[in-house]
C-alpha positions in Angstrom: 101.0 93.2 50.7 99.7 91.8 53.9 99.8 88.2 54.7 95.9 87.9 54.4 96.2 89.2 50.8 98.8 86.7 50.0 96.8 83.8 51.3 93.8 84.8 49.5 95.8 85.0 46.3 97.3 81.5 46.8 93.7 80.2 47.7 92.4 81.4 44.2 95.3 80.0 42.3 95.1 76.5 43.8 91.4 76.3 43.5 91.4 77.0 39.8 94.5 74.8 39.4 95.9 77.7 37.5 99.2 79.3 38.0 98.7 81.6 35.1 100.3 85.0 35.8 97.3 86.9 34.4 94.9 85.4 36.9 97.1 86.4 39.7 97.3 90.0 38.5 93.4 90.1 38.2 93.1 89.1 41.9 95.6 91.7 43.0 94.1 94.3 40.7 90.6 93.7 42.4 91.9 94.0 45.8 93.7 97.4 45.0 90.5 98.9 43.4 88.3 98.1 46.6 90.5 100.2 48.7 89.9 103.7 47.3 86.1 103.0 47.3 86.2 102.1 51.1 88.2 105.1 51.9 85.9 107.2 49.8 82.9 106.0 51.8 84.7 106.6 55.1 85.6 110.1 54.2 82.1 110.9 53.1 80.7 109.6 56.7 83.4 111.6 58.5 82.4 114.7 56.6 78.9 114.3 57.4 79.5 113.8 61.0 81.7 116.9 61.2 78.9 119.0 59.4 76.2 117.7 61.9 78.6 118.7 64.8 79.2 122.0 63.6 75.3 122.8 63.1 74.8 121.5 66.6 77.5 123.7 68.0 76.0 126.8 66.2 72.6 126.1 67.3 73.7 125.6 71.0 75.9 128.7 70.9 73.1 130.9 69.5 70.5 129.4 72.0 72.9 130.2 74.9 73.6 133.7 73.8 70.0 134.7 72.9 67.8 132.9 75.5 69.6 131.1 78.3 72.8 132.7 79.1 72.0 135.5 81.4 73.7 137.8 83.8 71.6 139.5 86.4 72.8 143.0 86.9 70.2 143.9 89.5 67.7 141.5 91.1 64.6 142.6 92.9 65.9 141.3 96.3 69.0 143.7 96.1 69.1 147.1 97.7 71.6 149.2 95.9 72.5 152.0 98.1 75.5 154.2 98.1 77.4 153.8 94.8 75.5 152.6 91.8 76.1 149.4 90.1 77.6 150.3 86.8 79.0 148.5 83.8 81.1 150.2 81.1 80.7 149.2 77.4 82.5 150.3 74.3 80.9 153.3 72.6 79.3 152.8 69.2 79.8 155.1 66.3 76.3 156.7 66.9 77.7 159.8 68.5 80.3 161.0 65.8 78.4 163.8 64.5 77.3 165.1 68.0 80.9 165.1 69.3 81.7 167.8 66.9 78.7 170.0 68.0 78.8 169.2 71.7 82.2 168.0 72.5 82.0 168.5 76.4 78.5 166.9 76.7 78.5 163.9 74.4 79.5 160.7 76.3 83.3 159.8 75.9 82.7 156.6 77.9 79.5 154.5 77.5 77.6 152.1 79.7 74.8 151.7 82.1 74.1 151.9 85.9 71.4 150.9 88.3 70.6 152.6 91.7 67.9 152.2 94.5 68.8 155.5 96.2 68.6 158.4 93.8 64.8 158.7 94.3 62.9 158.2 97.7 60.1 155.9 98.1 57.7 158.6 98.8 58.7 160.4 95.7 58.3 157.1 93.7 54.8 156.5 95.2 53.7 160.2 94.4 54.6 159.8 90.8 52.8 156.3 90.6 49.7 158.1 91.7 50.3 160.8 89.0 50.7 158.0 86.4 47.5 156.2 87.5 45.5 159.2 87.5 46.4 160.4 84.1 46.3 157.0 82.4 42.9 156.4 83.9 41.6 158.8 81.4 42.5 156.6 78.4 45.0 153.9 77.4 45.8 151.8 74.5 43.7 149.0 73.4 46.7 146.7 73.5 49.2 146.2 76.2 51.2 149.4 76.2 49.9 152.8 77.3 51.7 156.2 77.4 51.3 159.5 78.9 53.3 162.6 78.4 52.9 165.5 80.8 54.9 167.8 78.6 52.9 167.5 75.4 49.6 166.2 76.9 49.7 163.2 74.6 47.8 160.1 75.8 47.1 156.8 74.0 43.5 156.3 73.7 42.4 153.1 72.0 44.4 153.1 68.7 44.8 157.0 68.6 46.7 159.7 70.4 44.8 162.4 72.2 45.7 165.6 74.0 44.8 165.2 77.6 44.8 169.0 78.4 42.4 169.7 75.6 40.3 166.6 76.5 39.8 168.0 80.0 39.3 171.6 78.6 36.5 170.4 76.3 34.8 168.2 78.8 32.4 169.3 81.6 34.1 168.3 84.9 33.2 169.1 88.3 35.5 170.8 90.8 36.1 167.4 92.5 37.1 165.9 89.2 39.9 168.3 88.7 41.1 168.5 92.2 43.5 165.8 92.0 44.6 166.1 88.2 47.2 167.4 88.2 48.1 169.6 91.1 51.2 171.9 91.5 52.5 169.5 94.1 52.4 166.7 91.5 54.3 168.6 88.9 56.9 170.0 91.5 57.6 166.5 92.6 58.0 165.5 88.9 60.3 168.4 88.0 62.4 167.7 91.3 62.9 164.0 90.2 63.6 164.6 86.7 66.3 167.2 87.8 68.0 165.0 90.3 68.1 162.1 87.7 69.6 164.7 85.0 72.4 165.5 87.6 73.1 161.9 88.5 73.6 160.9 84.8 75.8 163.7 84.4 77.9 162.6 87.4 78.1 158.9 86.3 79.0 159.7 82.8 81.4 162.6 83.7 79.6 165.5 81.8 78.5 169.0 82.8 74.8 168.6 84.1 74.0 172.2 83.0 74.5 171.2 79.4 72.0 168.3 79.7 68.3 168.8 78.9 65.3 166.6 79.3 63.8 165.8 76.0 61.3 163.6 74.1 60.3 161.0 74.5 59.8 161.4 78.3 56.4 159.8 79.4 54.7 157.6 82.0 54.3 153.9 80.7 51.8 151.2 81.6 52.4 147.7 80.4 49.9 144.9 80.8 49.4 141.3 79.4 47.0 142.5 76.8 47.3 141.4 73.3 49.0 143.8 70.9 46.7 145.7 68.7 49.4 148.1 67.0 53.0 147.8 66.4 53.6 150.2 69.2 52.3 147.7 71.7 55.0 145.2 70.9 57.3 146.7 73.4 59.2 143.4 73.6 61.1 143.9 70.4 64.8 144.5 70.7 65.8 148.1 69.6 68.2 150.9 70.0 66.9 154.1 71.6 69.1 156.5 69.5 68.0 155.1 66.2 66.4 158.1 64.2 66.4 160.3 67.5 68.5 162.9 69.0 68.8 161.7 72.7 72.0 160.7 74.1 71.0 159.3 77.5 67.9 157.2 78.6 66.6 156.6 82.0 63.9 154.5 83.4 62.3 155.1 86.9 60.4 152.1 87.9 57.1 152.7 89.7 56.2 149.1 90.4 57.9 146.0 91.5 58.7 142.7 89.7 57.2 139.6 91.3 54.7 141.7 93.5 52.9 143.9 91.1 53.5 142.1 87.9 55.3 139.1 86.3 57.5 139.1 83.4 58.5 142.8 82.1 62.2 142.5 83.2 64.6 144.9 81.3 67.2 143.0 79.3 70.3 144.4 77.6 71.1 142.3 74.5 74.9 142.1 74.8 77.0 140.3 72.4 77.8 137.2 74.3 74.9 137.2 76.9 71.7 138.9 78.1 72.2 141.4 81.1 68.9 141.7 83.0 67.6 144.1 85.5 64.4 143.4 87.6 62.3 146.4 88.2 61.5 147.6 91.6 59.7 150.6 93.0 62.0 153.5 93.1 64.8 151.9 91.3 66.7 154.0 88.5 68.3 152.5 85.3 70.2 154.8 83.1 72.4 154.1 79.9 73.9 155.7 76.9 71.3 155.5 74.1 73.4 154.2 71.3 73.9 150.7 69.6 76.0 149.7 72.5 73.0 149.3 74.7 70.5 147.5 72.3 67.7 146.3 74.6 64.2 145.0 75.1 61.6 144.4 77.6 60.1 141.1 78.5 56.5 140.6 77.9 54.4 141.3 80.9 52.5 138.1 81.7 50.3 139.2 84.5 49.8 142.5 86.7 50.6 146.1 85.7 53.9 147.4 85.3 54.5 151.3 85.6 57.4 153.2 84.9 58.7 156.9 84.0 60.9 156.9 81.0 63.2 160.0 80.5 65.5 160.9 77.7 68.2 163.4 77.7 70.0 165.5 74.9 72.7 167.9 74.8 71.0 170.0 72.2 69.0 172.8 73.9 66.7 173.1 70.8 65.1 169.8 71.6 64.5 170.5 75.4 61.1 169.4 76.5 58.4 172.0 76.9 57.4 173.5 80.3 54.8 171.7 82.1 51.2 172.9 82.0 49.6 173.1 85.5 45.8 172.5 85.8 44.1 175.1 88.0 41.3 174.1 90.0 38.0 175.4 89.0 36.1 177.5 91.5 33.3 179.3 89.4 29.5 178.2 89.7 28.5 178.7 86.1 27.2 175.5 84.6 29.1 175.6 81.3 32.4 177.4 82.3 34.5 174.4 81.5 33.0 173.8 78.1 32.8 177.4 77.1 35.5 179.1 79.1 32.9 181.9 80.3 33.4 183.3 83.8 36.2 180.9 84.7 39.5 181.3 85.9 42.6 180.2 83.8 42.4 176.6 83.5 45.8 175.8 82.4 49.2 177.8 82.8 52.8 177.2 82.4 55.1 177.3 85.5 58.9 177.3 85.7 60.2 175.9 88.9 63.6 176.8 90.3 66.4 174.1 90.0 
């Protein structure tokens, strides 16, 4: 027992004038019983502090990973010529079945790459004009509009229409059709998509002849309009390959971050951080389409963001359809476009050489 405890016991005994052994035991017993109570309070306080610190650490870690911790893979000020900037990631289990059917085509190594030199500036500008012309005929009532040259699908308000049938059923003058879409437009489109296909094959070490352009492949226009449909919420994190058969995805940007729009950056949601790419006219981003490359697009806050999204598969059964070519009308009969009387062929399909 400490000296303080002995002194206290002596004071109590002397004050009462009683040296009874029972009194002394009561004092000692009270002192002993107070100690566990004090220790219990201290333990509870320490446990509460430890729990609070744990919660704060989890909140901080989650916030850093999801929102603030960021690796910029390609900024808008960079010029990525020569070899692409590439990152390799561990493949997910999303390709197991395809590896049996397409062993030489399915990716053995997964990742993503960025390049500014696969497509020329003039090609990118040409495709931008194609996108603007096509999307000018319609567009979603929300902030995300799509146009597929292969199927003719075009978002219009809250529905999808076929742009080729729309043109065919509408009286249009020769001037209206002259620029929508010409053979030159589609030759540039075919040349660009073929070059991207070969670049993806080289970067991921697969035979390019076994890779096919597939759906979804479309021109995309994003604005700051409020979402009207689920499809308008392009900023939600997702995996491209989920419920689809494509193996690779690529994006060719047709406008520039900071100059043509704000927001709208492309973000890979990696486990420990976000890997961000800033769009730039003519910049190509390509990646394996499985769960290893979960991603999202930031909401566009101003301006208009244009891009061409291309998906690729190893299954030739899902290759994209040939492109229809709009033929210029030359007849003078007043209702030829509406009824097809006395007019040359309005649409045809054309296969271009590689």
